[in-house]
C-alpha positions in Angstrom: 160.5 -81.5 7.6 158.9 -84.9 6.9 155.2 -85.5 6.1 155.2 -88.8 7.9 152.4 -89.6 10.3 153.3 -89.5 13.9 154.4 -92.8 15.5 152.2 -94.5 18.1 154.8 -93.4 20.7 154.6 -89.8 19.6 150.8 -89.9 19.7 150.9 -91.4 23.2 153.3 -88.8 24.4 151.0 -86.0 23.1 148.0 -87.7 24.7 149.9 -88.0 28.1 150.9 -84.3 28.0 147.4 -83.2 27.1 145.9 -85.3 29.9 148.3 -83.8 32.4 147.5 -80.3 31.2 143.7 -81.0 31.2 143.9 -82.3 34.8 145.8 -79.2 35.9 143.3 -76.9 34.2 140.4 -78.9 35.6 141.8 -78.6 39.1 142.4 -74.9 38.6 138.8 -74.3 37.6 137.4 -76.4 40.5 139.8 -74.7 42.9 138.7 -71.2 41.8 135.1 -72.2 42.0 135.6 -73.4 45.6 137.4 -70.1 46.4 134.5 -68.2 45.0 132.2 -70.5 47.1 130.2 -71.6 44.0 127.9 -74.5 44.4 129.1 -77.9 43.2 126.4 -77.7 40.5 127.7 -74.4 39.3 131.3 -75.7 39.3 130.2 -78.7 37.2 128.3 -76.5 34.8 131.4 -74.2 34.4 133.6 -77.3 33.7 131.1 -78.6 31.2 131.0 -75.3 29.3 134.7 -74.4 29.6 135.8 -73.9 26.0 139.4 -74.9 26.6 138.5 -78.1 28.4 136.0 -78.9 25.6 138.6 -78.4 23.0 141.2 -80.5 24.8 138.6 -83.3 25.1 138.0 -83.1 21.3 141.7 -83.2 20.5 142.2 -86.2 22.9 139.5 -88.1 21.2 141.1 -87.5 17.8 144.5 -88.5 19.1 143.2 -91.6 20.7 141.4 -92.6 17.5 144.6 -92.0 15.4 146.7 -94.0 17.9 144.2 -96.9 17.9 144.0 -96.9 14.1 147.8 -97.2 13.9 147.9 -99.9 16.5 145.5 -102.0 14.4 147.8 -101.8 11.3 
């Protein structure tokens, strides 16, 4: 196992996969909210406070920064 930093391509692949997963999770949360006939405001609050979506956003921000740093080198 190597200790090398991931390549820009590997970082982008991870970002793309996480974005796809985030979109699916977001759509599931919205769909469930609509099934439960929650108000749009309540659905938006649920999304804002959803721990998994929040964590995905944090990881995406880190991956984007790492990718951008590598692109500048």
